[in-house]
Structure formats: structure tokens, C-alpha cells
N, C-alpha and C positions, 0 to 999 in steps of 0.2 A: 480694255486698254492696258498696254504694258507700261511699267514704270519708266521706260525709256522713250516713250512716244513724245515727240516734241510738242509743246503746248503753243497754241497760237493765240495772240492777243486779239482784241476786237478790231484793231487796225490791220490784221493779217500778218504781222511780223511774228517771228518766233521769239518766245520768251528766253531770257538769258538762263544759263545753267545747263543747257543741252546743246551739244555740237553735233551736227550731222554732216558727213562727208561722203561723196561718191568715189569709190575706189576705181582704179584702172584694172584691177584684177577681175577675172571672170569666174563664175561659180555655176555649177549645175550643168545639166545636159543641154540647156538652152543657151548657155554662155552669158547669163545676165550679169551685169556689173554688181559688185558688192556695195552695200550701203553700211557705213560704219557710224555708230551712234555712241558718243561719249556722254554719259549722263551725269547728273550730280552725284557726288560721292565717289565710290570706287567701282561703278558699273560700266561695262562696255558691252555693246550689243552689235550684232551683225544680222543683216537680212539681205535677200536678193532684191534687186531693183524690180519694182512692180509686184512684190509679194508683201503680205502683211505680217507673216510669222517672223518674230524677232527672237534670236537666240542670244541669251545674255550670260555673262560670266563676270567675274571680278578681274580687275586689272592685275592683281597678284597671281591669279591662276594663269593669265596670259603670259606674264613674265616667267613663271615657273615652266610653262610649256616651251617658251623660247629658249630658256637655258637648257632644257632637256634635248631639244632639237639640235642646238649647237654642239652639245657634248656628243650626241650620236654622230654628227657630221665629222667632228674631230676624230672620233674613234675609227670611223670608216676610212678617213684619209690616212690615219696612222697604219691601219691594217693594209691598205693598198700600197703604202711605201714599203712595208715589210715583205710583201709578196714579190717585189721587184728585185 
């Protein structure tokens, strides 16, 4: 069991500390929706709906990747303006 697996209480409800959301984005060749899991601490996990394999990383790593993607997009837009 992964550390981000939501725990269920005896009454069937999820325990606090783990938030699970179904994304509208699709992933993979079958186009399955993404499940996003925010766990306690600094962990975030992703998995395809209907699959068990959870891919985890830290929130800081996700933020760093978002900053890099934005910088690359800004550079590409600037290069496109220069070519015109």
C-alpha cells in the first residue's frame, strides 16, 4: 500500500488528511481520467482512474517543474516574436 492511499474508517468514510480528486484531464492511450491525491505533508500523487499504480512526488518538485515550463513557454513566445 502506498503512503498516499486514502484510509477508510470502519463506517466507510475517508479519514482526514488525504484529499482525492478526479481530474478532467485524460492520460494514457486509453484516455483515462487522472486521479490526483494530496497526502499529508508535502506529497502529491497521480494515477490513472481504474489503475492502482500511484506516481508520487513532492509539492516542491511540482512547483519547480511548473516554473520551468512557464520559463520555456516565455522563451518560445519571445523567439517567435523575434522571427516576425
